C-alpha positions, -999 to 999 in steps of 0.1 A, spaced: -11 -552 108 -29 -579 89 2 -583 67 24 -589 98 -1 -614 112 -3 -632 78 35 -633 75 39 -647 110 13 -674 104 29 -683 71 63 -686 87 49 -708 115 32 -730 89 66 -735 72 84 -741 105 58 -767 115 69 -788 86 106 -783 94 110 -788 131 123 -819 147 149 -829 122 128 -859 113 145 -864 79 115 -857 57 121 -865 21 115 -835 -2 123 -826 -38 137 -794 -54 108 -777 -71 103 -744 -90 140 -736 -95 132 -734 -132 141 -755 -163 174 -737 -169 182 -729 -133 197 -747 -103 189 -743 -66 220 -733 -48 231 -756 -19 249 -733 5 273 -738 34 250 -719 57 215 -704 60 217 -673 39 228 -657 6 262 -647 20 274 -683 24 295 -702 -2 276 -722 -28 285 -759 -25 265 -773 -54 236 -765 -78 205 -787 -76 181 -791 -105 143 -795 -101 134 -831 -91 165 -836 -69 156 -857 -39 167 -843 -6 164 -852 31 153 -822 51 169 -820 86 159 -788 102 150 -752 93 159 -717 105 147 -682 96 174 -657 86 165 -622 75 129 -632 70 138 -662 48 133 -698 58 164 -720 51 164 -757 56 195 -779 62 193 -808 38 214 -837 25 211 -854 -9 191 -886 -8 217 -903 -30 247 -888 -13 238 -882 24 273 -869 32 267 -839 10 248 -814 33 240 -777 32 212 -752 33 186 -743 7 157 -719 6 125 -736 18 107 -718 -10 120 -743 -35 111 -775 -16 81 -797 -21 69 -828 -3 79 -859 -22 
């Protein structure tokens, strides 16, 4: 029961930072030195990969949704705002 409550509180904490579509600036973090964060066409692993983003890539976070227990955020590249997609919120840090 405590695990369920903790998971719910953690999810709400992440959602609080994602709601409103304010356009918060974030960076890709913890993808790894030899890895890329996958920018996907939709919120989930089943969606097509649009691009790979290395650590340090600046993004604009639009909004977030939970799919199958995972928080996904719709983002656009800060340097190329027309390039948009979804990434796992686990790999985003405040700028």
